[in-house]
MILORO-63779 format. One line per field, with one value per residue (C-alpha): x, y, z; residue number from 1. Coordinates in nm, 2 decimals. Layout:
<pts>
east: X,...
north: Y,...
up: Z,...
num: NUM,...
</pts>
This chain:
<pts>
east: 0.00,0.15,0.07,-0.15,0.07,0.26,0.59,0.76,1.06,1.33,1.46,1.80,2.00,2.35,2.49,2.82,2.92,2.65,2.33,2.10,1.83,1.77,1.50,1.35,1.09,0.98,0.73,0.72,0.52,0.59,0.77,0.66,0.95,1.13,1.34,1.57,1.95,2.05,2.29,2.51,2.77,2.85,3.20,3.42,3.62,3.95,3.98,4.22,4.32,4.25,4.11,4.19,4.04,4.25,4.15,4.22,4.15,3.94,4.10,3.79,3.56,3.83,3.62,3.79,3.70,3.73,3.61,3.45,3.33,2.97,2.68,2.67,2.84,3.08,3.11,3.34,3.14,3.30,3.21,3.28,3.41,3.20,3.37,3.05,2.82,2.57,2.59,2.69,2.44,2.44,2.22,1.98,1.77,2.03,2.20,2.18,2.17,2.25,2.13,2.23,2.04,1.81,1.57,1.53,1.18,0.98,1.05,1.35,1.68,1.84,1.58,1.63,2.01,1.98,1.74,1.48,1.14,0.99,0.80,0.66,0.53,0.66,0.44,0.70,0.88,0.99,1.35,1.65,1.53,1.16,1.00,0.70,0.71,1.06,1.21,1.41,1.65,1.75,2.05,2.20,2.42,2.61,2.74,2.39,2.24,1.97,1.81,1.54,1.40,1.57,1.51,1.74,1.90,2.19,2.44,2.78,3.09,3.45,3.75,4.12,4.27,4.60,4.88,4.94,5.23,5.07,4.73,4.66,4.38,4.04,3.77,3.40,3.12,2.79,2.53,2.66,2.37,2.34,2.07,1.94,1.96,1.81,1.99,1.92,2.12,2.44,2.43,2.74,2.94,3.26,3.25,3.17,3.06,2.74,2.71,2.87,3.07,2.96,3.22,3.03,2.92,2.64,2.60,2.56,2.84,3.12,3.37,3.12,2.99,3.34,3.45,3.15,3.19,3.56,3.54,3.82,3.84,3.61,3.89,3.96,4.22,4.21,4.51,4.44,4.69,4.75,4.81,4.55,4.81,4.87,4.67,4.58,4.42,4.15,4.24,3.96,4.10,4.40,4.76,5.03,4.98,5.31,5.41,5.73,6.01,5.89,5.74,5.45,5.25,5.01,5.28,5.32,4.97,4.81,4.48,4.17,3.81,3.55,3.23,2.88,2.65,2.31,2.14,2.16,2.36,2.24,2.01,1.71,1.67,1.43,1.35,1.61,1.89,2.24,2.49,2.71,2.98,3.30,3.33,3.63,3.66,3.85,3.88,4.06,4.28,4.64,4.82,5.20,5.17,4.94,4.58,4.31,4.03,3.71,3.36,3.44,3.08,3.06,3.31,3.07,2.77,2.45,2.12,2.00,2.31,2.48,2.84,3.14,3.41,3.38,3.60,3.48,3.60,3.32,3.43,3.75,3.87,3.82,3.53,3.50,3.19,3.20,3.33,3.59,3.69,3.74,3.95,4.17,4.22,4.30,4.56,4.73,4.73,4.90,5.16,5.27,5.22,5.55,5.46,5.30,4.95,4.83,4.48,4.26,4.15,3.80,3.70,4.01,4.07,4.44,4.67,5.05,5.32,5.46,5.82,5.76,5.78,6.07,6.02,6.03,5.99,5.62,5.54,5.56,5.73,5.42,5.30,5.15,4.79,4.70,4.36,4.38,4.24,4.18,4.47,4.71,4.72,4.69,4.64,4.91,4.85,5.17,5.21,5.14,4.79,4.72,4.82,4.67,4.88,4.61,4.86,5.23,5.31,5.01,4.96,4.64,4.54,4.31,4.03,3.68,3.39,3.13,2.87,2.68,2.57,2.20,2.05,1.69,1.60,1.24,1.14,1.36,1.63,1.98,2.21,2.57,2.89,3.13,3.45,3.45,3.80,3.81,4.00,4.30,4.38,4.38,4.58,4.90,4.79,4.69,4.36,4.26,3.90,3.85,3.48,3.51,3.68,3.54,3.89,4.06,4.43,4.61,4.97,4.99,5.18,5.35,5.59,5.77,5.83,5.96,5.66,5.32,4.98,5.06,5.34,5.15,5.28,4.99,5.18,4.98,5.13,4.83
north: 0.00,0.33,0.69,0.85,1.16,1.13,1.28,1.33,1.11,1.17,0.86,0.91,0.67,0.63,0.46,0.31,0.15,-0.10,0.08,-0.08,0.05,0.07,-0.14,0.00,-0.06,0.25,0.32,0.66,0.92,1.28,1.35,1.66,1.90,1.83,2.06,1.81,1.82,1.49,1.26,0.99,0.76,0.83,0.95,0.65,0.66,0.66,0.96,0.89,1.14,0.92,0.58,0.34,0.06,-0.18,-0.21,-0.50,-0.54,-0.84,-1.01,-1.13,-0.82,-0.55,-0.42,-0.26,-0.44,-0.36,-0.52,-0.38,-0.54,-0.48,-0.59,-0.75,-0.99,-0.84,-1.02,-0.93,-0.77,-0.77,-0.47,-0.32,0.04,0.30,0.64,0.81,0.59,0.78,0.56,0.22,-0.05,-0.42,-0.72,-0.76,-1.04,-1.32,-1.38,-1.04,-1.11,-0.83,-0.74,-0.38,-0.32,-0.02,0.08,0.45,0.55,0.79,1.16,1.07,1.27,0.99,1.01,1.38,1.35,1.10,1.32,1.04,1.14,0.79,0.63,0.28,-0.03,-0.38,-0.68,-0.95,-0.85,-0.73,-0.81,-0.63,-0.46,-0.50,-0.30,-0.08,0.30,0.33,0.56,0.44,0.52,0.36,0.12,0.11,-0.14,0.05,-0.27,-0.38,-0.03,-0.14,0.03,-0.08,0.06,-0.02,0.04,0.30,0.17,0.20,-0.06,-0.08,-0.07,-0.13,-0.03,0.04,0.38,0.49,0.73,0.76,0.51,0.19,0.06,0.13,0.06,-0.07,0.20,0.11,0.34,0.23,0.40,0.42,0.48,0.25,0.11,-0.24,-0.38,-0.69,-1.01,-0.97,-0.64,-0.85,-0.96,-0.86,-0.79,-0.98,-1.32,-1.29,-0.93,-0.84,-0.47,-0.15,0.11,0.45,0.73,1.00,1.36,1.28,1.34,0.96,0.84,0.69,0.98,1.23,1.00,0.92,1.28,1.39,1.12,1.20,1.58,1.57,1.74,1.62,1.47,1.13,0.99,0.70,0.51,0.21,-0.06,-0.16,-0.52,-0.79,-0.94,-0.62,-0.40,-0.03,0.19,0.45,0.70,0.88,1.21,1.43,1.32,1.22,0.92,0.74,0.48,0.28,0.38,0.66,0.88,1.11,1.11,1.37,1.63,1.82,1.75,1.94,2.10,2.16,2.24,1.97,2.07,1.98,1.84,1.97,1.66,1.32,1.06,0.77,0.50,0.65,0.97,1.21,1.52,1.79,1.58,1.67,1.41,1.23,1.18,1.38,1.60,1.81,2.09,1.94,2.21,2.02,1.73,1.72,1.42,1.44,1.81,1.90,2.02,1.78,1.95,1.89,2.02,2.18,2.25,1.88,1.93,2.16,2.02,2.11,2.20,1.84,1.71,1.57,1.64,1.72,1.49,1.27,1.01,0.66,0.34,0.13,0.18,0.00,0.22,0.59,0.64,0.93,1.06,0.93,1.25,1.31,0.94,0.96,1.28,1.14,0.80,0.98,1.21,0.92,0.72,1.01,1.05,0.69,0.66,0.48,0.21,-0.10,-0.20,-0.54,-0.68,-0.49,-0.66,-0.56,-0.32,-0.13,0.00,0.08,-0.21,-0.26,-0.51,-0.43,-0.46,-0.15,0.08,0.14,0.09,0.40,0.46,0.55,0.26,0.21,0.50,0.63,0.99,1.14,1.24,1.56,1.65,2.02,2.19,2.55,2.78,2.62,2.29,1.94,1.58,1.40,1.03,0.84,0.50,0.29,0.45,0.50,0.16,-0.18,-0.50,-0.74,-1.02,-1.09,-0.91,-0.68,-0.33,-0.14,0.22,0.19,0.43,0.32,0.48,0.60,0.66,0.98,1.22,1.24,0.89,0.77,0.41,0.29,0.66,0.71,0.98,0.89,1.15,1.03,1.21,1.32,1.19,0.92,0.88,0.50,0.29,0.20,0.57,0.64,0.34,0.43,0.79,0.94,1.13,1.34,1.47,1.77,1.79,2.10,2.31,2.11,2.05,1.75,1.70,1.46,1.33,1.21,0.88,0.78,0.58,0.92,0.92,0.56,0.43,0.29,0.26,-0.09,0.03,0.12,-0.08,-0.28,-0.40,-0.29,-0.09,-0.13
up: 0.00,-0.11,-0.04,-0.29,-0.32,-0.64,-0.76,-1.09,-1.13,-1.40,-1.55,-1.72,-1.93,-2.07,-2.37,-2.48,-2.81,-2.77,-2.67,-2.41,-2.20,-1.83,-1.67,-1.36,-1.09,-0.91,-0.64,-0.48,-0.29,-0.20,0.13,0.32,0.38,0.70,0.92,1.09,1.10,0.95,1.13,0.96,1.09,1.45,1.55,1.65,1.97,1.77,1.54,1.26,1.00,0.70,0.60,0.32,0.11,-0.09,-0.46,-0.69,-1.06,-1.17,-1.47,-1.64,-1.60,-1.56,-1.27,-0.97,-0.65,-0.28,0.04,0.36,0.68,0.75,0.98,1.33,1.34,1.09,0.76,0.46,0.17,-0.17,-0.38,-0.72,-0.70,-0.89,-0.88,-0.99,-0.78,-0.57,-0.26,-0.12,-0.21,-0.13,-0.20,0.10,-0.05,-0.02,0.31,0.48,0.85,1.10,1.45,1.39,1.06,1.08,0.80,0.74,0.82,0.60,0.67,0.89,0.89,0.70,0.42,0.41,0.38,0.11,-0.09,-0.11,-0.22,-0.20,0.08,0.07,0.24,0.20,0.30,0.27,0.59,0.82,0.71,0.56,0.25,0.32,0.60,0.63,0.63,0.48,0.22,-0.07,-0.35,-0.68,-0.67,-1.01,-1.19,-1.46,-1.63,-1.73,-1.71,-1.47,-1.18,-0.93,-0.61,-0.28,0.09,0.26,0.57,0.82,0.96,1.10,0.87,0.97,0.76,0.83,0.91,0.78,0.86,0.49,0.48,0.63,0.74,1.11,1.35,1.23,1.27,1.31,1.20,1.36,1.13,0.78,0.53,0.24,0.01,-0.03,-0.38,-0.53,-0.62,-0.99,-0.99,-0.93,-1.30,-1.48,-1.16,-1.09,-0.92,-0.55,-0.56,-0.37,-0.43,-0.54,-0.35,-0.46,-0.43,-0.61,-0.54,-0.30,0.08,0.14,-0.09,0.12,0.10,0.24,0.51,0.64,0.62,0.82,1.08,1.14,1.08,0.83,0.49,0.23,0.02,-0.11,-0.35,-0.60,-0.71,-0.93,-1.01,-1.37,-1.27,-1.18,-0.95,-0.74,-0.52,-0.56,-0.29,-0.21,0.06,0.24,0.38,0.30,0.23,0.27,0.04,0.06,-0.20,-0.19,-0.19,0.04,-0.22,-0.12,-0.44,-0.30,-0.37,-0.70,-0.83,-1.12,-1.02,-1.23,-1.13,-1.10,-1.29,-1.17,-1.43,-1.33,-1.49,-1.33,-1.52,-1.30,-1.42,-1.24,-1.04,-0.88,-1.09,-1.06,-0.92,-1.04,-1.15,-0.90,-1.16,-1.16,-1.47,-1.57,-1.82,-2.12,-2.38,-2.65,-2.74,-2.87,-3.03,-3.05,-2.96,-3.24,-3.19,-3.30,-3.49,-3.29,-3.26,-2.93,-2.85,-2.76,-2.48,-2.28,-2.08,-2.25,-2.07,-2.11,-1.95,-2.26,-2.35,-2.13,-1.99,-1.69,-1.51,-1.47,-1.30,-1.45,-1.81,-1.89,-2.17,-2.26,-2.49,-2.72,-2.90,-3.26,-3.43,-3.16,-3.18,-3.55,-3.53,-3.25,-3.42,-3.74,-3.57,-3.40,-3.72,-3.90,-3.62,-3.65,-4.03,-4.07,-3.82,-3.99,-3.87,-3.77,-3.77,-3.53,-3.21,-3.09,-2.94,-3.07,-3.42,-3.44,-3.35,-3.41,-3.36,-3.01,-3.13,-3.35,-3.05,-2.81,-2.44,-2.21,-1.84,-1.90,-2.14,-2.52,-2.70,-2.88,-2.94,-2.62,-2.60,-2.41,-2.27,-2.27,-1.96,-1.85,-1.76,-2.00,-1.81,-1.96,-1.85,-2.05,-2.14,-2.21,-2.37,-2.05,-2.04,-2.41,-2.53,-2.44,-2.47,-2.62,-2.68,-2.64,-2.97,-3.03,-2.89,-2.96,-2.90,-2.60,-2.70,-2.81,-3.01,-2.76,-3.03,-3.10,-2.83,-2.92,-2.94,-2.90,-2.84,-2.79,-2.78,-2.47,-2.49,-2.37,-2.21,-2.29,-2.22,-2.50,-2.33,-2.06,-1.92,-1.85,-1.60,-1.82,-1.87,-1.50,-1.37,-1.20,-1.18,-0.84,-0.86,-0.55,-0.54,-0.31,-0.26,-0.05,-0.31,-0.61,-0.74,-0.90,-0.84,-1.06,-1.08,-1.44,-1.47,-1.14,-1.36,-1.40,-1.03,-1.03,-0.84,-0.91,-0.74,-0.63,-0.42,-0.11,0.19,0.32,0.62,0.92,1.21,1.43
num: 1,2,3,4,5,6,7,8,9,10,11,12,13,14,15,16,17,18,19,20,21,22,23,24,25,26,27,28,29,30,31,32,33,34,35,36,37,38,39,40,41,42,43,44,45,46,47,48,49,50,51,52,53,54,55,56,57,58,59,60,61,62,63,64,65,66,67,68,69,70,71,72,73,74,75,76,77,78,79,80,81,82,83,84,85,86,87,88,89,90,91,92,93,94,95,96,97,98,99,100,101,102,103,104,105,106,107,108,109,110,111,112,113,114,115,116,117,118,119,120,121,122,123,124,125,126,127,128,129,130,131,132,133,134,135,136,137,138,139,140,141,142,143,144,145,146,147,148,149,150,151,152,153,154,155,156,157,158,159,160,161,162,163,164,165,166,167,168,169,170,171,172,173,174,175,176,177,178,179,180,181,182,183,184,185,186,187,188,189,190,191,192,193,194,195,196,197,198,199,200,201,202,203,204,205,206,207,208,209,210,211,212,213,214,215,216,217,218,219,220,221,222,223,224,225,226,227,228,229,230,231,232,233,234,235,236,237,238,239,240,241,242,243,244,245,246,247,248,249,250,251,252,253,254,255,256,257,258,259,260,261,262,263,264,265,266,267,268,269,270,271,272,273,274,275,276,277,278,279,280,281,282,283,284,285,286,287,288,289,290,291,292,293,294,295,296,297,298,299,300,301,302,303,304,305,306,307,308,309,310,311,312,313,314,315,316,317,318,319,320,321,322,323,324,325,326,327,328,329,330,331,332,333,334,335,336,337,338,339,340,341,342,343,344,345,346,347,348,349,350,351,352,353,354,355,356,357,358,359,360,361,362,363,364,365,366,367,368,369,370,371,372,373,374,375,376,377,378,379,380,381,382,383,384,385,386,387,388,389,390,391,392,393,394,395,396,397,398,399,400,401,402,403,404,405,406,407,408,409,410,411,412,413,414,415,416,417,418,419,420,421,422,423,424,425,426,427,428,429,430,431,432,433,434,435,436,437,438,439,440,441,442,443,444,445,446,447,448,449,450,451,452,453,454,455,456,457,458,459,460,461,462
</pts>
């Protein structure tokens, strides 16, 4: 039984090279305005300056995975990392048992903080994910582009703190807000994964909850390993971020503004919600130092939310809008005109014999690609991040065709992004997101500093 007050919900979709649509199940009712100061995870007795999560790369799916301990008693929960995810969601339908699970009641502070405008009843409970008089959100699986409705709740989470050099004491947060997902949403996720860790620009995403609970700066940093046999890291809080051999990779970063897309890019959203993704202001692209001729209007975010450039951990390779892709591929092809091609390997178009290129500190000796940023700055992509070793003797340019910006399928408009900087292009780069100042700091390739994202010392000093 649902309230008769209805609301307008905006459903947004995204596309990649292969377009698909988002399935959704929504039930909602209008919440009356509430004037309550929201509370989130309580302050733990131990007050560290930073927290960390180890991140590994799954070989079969190329997803980036982490693990938290949740519930009472604590159990390990394996999650896929979604940089632009709105919140933490886990499967509550299968095996969720916890004596500290608390559903978020309609019109509560937690519902207000989460921005939920839905209130519903569930007659198959009470149990985790199914309780009466609770608000909900829309857990989203970006790999199958599917959303559903899910109960908002709180439970205990424990993760390790850090001094920046090593893991330290485990910290417990009694009331971390998350959303219950359904078992079918696990389709397409890596083996053993039971949810998604959202790190996006939302008040209940993990970076904001941890910062509020510990009263530290709303900063977090992402450092993904390029190897499936090594471990990268996410830091919550400010630096130092020390990689062996004793290199503080939080120093000498290049800074550029983060841009807010006013239109949600999630699978389903309430009307008027902005995007939780991290956008930056790319103004142009250079290949081998030469400007690539582009329709630069595509690089700005339009009123309908299309266009612009965002960073993603759920897309393995950088995708470019079709006209941009053709221009960049053409420019790169011209810059290596004397290098013989080999048969293309999907999803890539330009492939070469790997012996055709010299080896440098920052990967194969190929023309660098620059993403031009405001104030004469650039994000330079060197061979280790531009090229993909698809076999022992074949290297391919690791960019894919993202399709056209304006696309309609089944009468439903999609709102894609012109440039999506994918996981391969950010591996072994430190990215620091300052939510307070809305700024991105990036290192470019750590290989220049003779270290990598897999060089954090996970030996505990607790």
